[in-house]
N, C-alpha and C positions, 0 to 999 in steps of 0.2 A: 678585249673580250674574246673568250675562247668559244669553240663550237657548241659546247654544252650550255653555256650561258645564253648564246644566241637562240638555241633550240628551246630552252626554258622560257625565253621572253615571248615566244609565239603562243597565242591563246590555245588552250587545249582542243577546242573544236577544230581549229585550223590544223593543228598537228595531226589530229586523227585523219583529216582529209588528205594531208600530205602522205601519211603512212599508207592509207588505202590506195591512193593513186600510184604511189611508187610500187607497192606490192602487185597491183593489177597490171601495171606496165611491165614489170619484170616477168610475171607469169605469162602474160600474153606474148611478150617479146620472145621468151624462150620457146613457147609453143609454136610461134610462127617461124622462128629460125629452124627448129627441128623439122617442122612441116616442109619448109622450103628445101632443106637438105635431103629430105626423102622424096623429093620430086614434086611437091606441092608448090603453088604459087603464093608469093608473099603479097598480101593486100594491106597496104598501110591504112586505108580507110577503115577496115575492120578493127585494126589495132587501136585507132583513135576512138572508135565507137565503144570498144571494151573499156578503155580507160575512162571515157566520159560517163558510161553507165556506173562504173565503180565509184567515181567521184560524186555523182548525183546521189547514189545511195548513202554514201558517207555524209554528204552535206545535209541531207534530210534528217538523218539520225542525229548528227552533231548539233544541229540548230533547232531541233524539235523540243520545246519545253515539256512536252508530255512524255518524252522518252526518258525513262529513268536509268537506262543502262549506262550512258555516258553522254558527254556534251552538256548543253545548256540546262537540261532538265535533270541532270545527275544529282543525286543526293550524297554521293561519295565525297568525303572531305578530301582536300588536296593533300598530296604527299608532304610530310614534314621536311624541312630543309636540314641539311647536315647529316652527320652519321646517326644511324638508328641503334637503339639499345635492344631491339627485339631480336631474339635468337630463334631461328626456325628449327 
């Protein structure tokens, strides 16, 4: 099993949460490192709170059946498997 197969085996709402948490963690981490390099103090508690807030927002949207953008309530059909014949 390769990495792409493993990623595709994860349910879409959980993949959304993973993406949001990773993005928030990266953005907050870079912000805190830059801040600490310019003389600010690095506060790990704030970093954890930023990631938790991003995770909570993604979790609510992904698991909300009334949210039609993505997640459980999405009406978007899943991507077809295999090569696509659509040319953009």
